[in-house]
N, C-alpha and C positions, 0 to 999 in steps of 0.2 A: 504494500500500500504506500502511496506517496505521502509526503509530510502532511500531517493534520495539525491544525492550529487550535490553541486553547486559551481561555481566560481563566485565571484563578482569582477568586474574590474572598478574602478573609481578613479580618481586622487584626489578627495575631501573626506577626512576622515569622515567628518560629514555626508555626503550623503551615504557613505558606511554603517555607523553605523545606520542611519535611515532605510535603506533598510533591513539590517540584523534584526533590531528590528521588523519591520513590517512582514517580512517573518516568524520570530519565532512565531508570533501570528497567522498568516494566514495559515501557513504550518508547523506545529510542527515536522513532520517527516523529513523535509528537513535538511540536514547537509551542512553548508557552510564550505567546506574543504580548500578553498584558497581565499585570497584577493590580488588583484593586484593594483598597483598604476599607472601603465602605460601600453601601448600596448605590448611592448616586454616582460615585466614581466608576462602579462596575457597569452601570448602564451607559455612561459616557464612553468608556473604553470599548465596550462591546460595539457600540455604533461606529466607533473609529476603526477598529480592527476586523470586525465581523468574523470572529473565530467560529470554528465548527463545533467546539465543545465548550461548555461553561461549567466550571466547578464553583458552586456557590455556597458559602457558609450560611447556614440558616439564620444565625443571630449576628447581624451587622448593624452598625449605626446608620442612621439616615433612612435607609430602606432595608428590610430584612431580605433574606435570600429568596423567599417565596414571592415577594413583591418584585424583586429583580427578575425572577423567572417569568412573571406575568408580562413584564416589559419586553423580554426577549422572545417569548412565545415559541413558535416552531422554527425560529431561525437558527437554532443550535440544539445539540443534544445536551440536556440538562442533567447535572449530577449535584445533588444536595450533599453538603458536608455538615453533619449534625452531631451534637452530643447526645441525642436521643436515639436509643436503639429502637428498631421497628418503626421508625418515622417514615411516613409517606409510602407505606407498604402497598396500599391499593394502587397508587399511581405507578409504583415500581412493577407490580404484577401485570399491569396492563401495558407495560413496555414504553410508557411515555417519559418516565423519569427514573433515574437511578439514585442511589444514595450510599454514602459511606459514613461510618460512625467514628467520631473522635474518641480516643486517639486513633489515628489511622493505622490499621494493620495491613501489612503488605499482602497477605493472602486474600483479604477481602477486596483490596484495591485491584488485585490481579483479576478477580472475577469481573469487576466493573469494567476494566480495560478490555477484557475479552468481549463483553457484550457491546461496548462502544465500537470496537473494531468491526464486529459483525454487522452492526447497524449501519455504520458509515460505508461499509463495502457493498451494501445492496444498491443496485442501480436505481430501483424505485422503492422508497420506503413503504412499508405496509400501512394500510389504513389505520390511523390511530384514533383513540377515543377523544372526546371533547377535552382538550387540554385546559381550557379556561375553567371548566367545571371541576376537573381534577385538582387544579391548583387552588380553587376555592375550598375544596374539602381539606387539602393539605394545610391551608391557612387556618382553617378551623382547628385542626389538630395542634398546630403551633400555638394558637391562642390558649387552648386548654393546658398545654404543657407549661406555658410561661406564666399562668396565673399563680400568684404567690401562694405557697403552701407552707404551713408551719414546719420547722425542722424537727426531727426526732429529738426528744428530750430524755427518754428512758429506753433501755433495752431490757426486755423481759427474758429471763434465763432461769433454768432449773439448776440449782446448786445444792448438791447433797440432799436431794429430795425436797428441797424448799424452793419455791419460786421467788426470785429476787428481781427487783427493779434497779438496774444499774444506771446511774446518771451518765449520760454520754460524755460529760466533761471529764469523767474518771477513766474513760476508755483510752488505752494506749495504742492498740492496733487491733485489726480484725483480719483473720486469715481463713480462707475457705478451702474445703476439699470438695468432693463430688456431691455430698449430701448435706454437710453441716458447715457452719462458720464458727471458728474459734474466736471468742471475745476475750481479749486480755485487758484487764483493767487494774487499777491500783490495788484492788482487794483480792485479786485472784484470776482464775480463768473459768470459762464456761462454754459449752457448745449450744448453739441455737439453730433452729431450722429456718434460717433466712439466708438468701443468697447475697453475695457481695453486690450484685447488680441492684437488688432491692434496697440494700442499705445505702449504697452510693446515692440513690435518688432521694433518700429521706434525710441524710445527714447534712449539716450545714457545710457548704463548700468552702466557707471562710475558715472553718476549723479542721476539716478533714479532707484528705486528698487520696485518691486511688493511685497506687504506685505500681501496681501489677494487676493483671486480670483477676488475681485471686487475693489481693491484699489492699487494705485501706489503713492509713496511719493518721493519728492525731498530730497535726503539724506542730503543736506546742511541745510534743514529746521528742521531736527530732533534734538530736545533738549536732550531727554533722553529716554531710553527704560526700561520698568519694566516688570517682569514676572507676568502673570495672572494665572487664574485657569488652572490646567492641564499643558499641554505643550505650551499653548498659551501665548500671552503677549500684550503689548500696547506701543505706543510711544506718547510722549508729544512733540508737535511742539513748536518751538521757538517763543515766544511772542504771542501765541494764546491759546485759551481755549480748542480747540478740542483735544481729545485723540483718536487716530486711532488704532483699533484692529490689531494685528499681528497674523495670524493663525499659528498653530504649524508647518506647512510645511515651513514657512519662518523665524521662530525664529532664525535659525542658522546664518542669516545675521547680527544679532545683538549680538552674543555671546561675542564679544570683548568689548561691551559697559558697 
């Protein structure tokens, strides 16, 4: 396939850099012709460069990614970049819009690239559903997601046959396996039947950060961060021996340490 052009719109420079780096490896023929830091700039640059693909961060200042998608319409293949898993699933299933979840995983992006290649290689695109209607439903999903919800204050756990309410400010870190999540707090440890994904959505993002697909840490408990092999790293907890791995998708959270 000849060179394909793309626009990347995201207000976080480090995430733009990671997406560009992954695309360079997965899709060498792709040329990123424009980078936008907000919604209005994305629309302006799209009109200027007319790329064939637009990677749009869902949450951007000025105009969000869905609003930018409405402005672009069918002039490009749309890919939403979102912190919300299972976002825009209906539009994705109907083949009108794709999406990748932050932090961007290479394997998930590889699938997206493959679908985009196939779509762009077709001489005549297949009949698509009403894109405006789909984007309206996606916008509704976004409004629901962004409605302010109270953060989790307590975690209920069975400890020695007794159900305890653990204040989240006492939680040091959470680590999951296939069925359970280990809660480590200042008073001990306990297993609960909640996934890391569920907890990540309920905890205050100013206080807690996901550092691995299976781990969340209380940022106030982080003593130091050190780089590990490749692009990964690890954190040392204050007053504890454990060292928690930080996968490369989350290393950008600790770049200032």
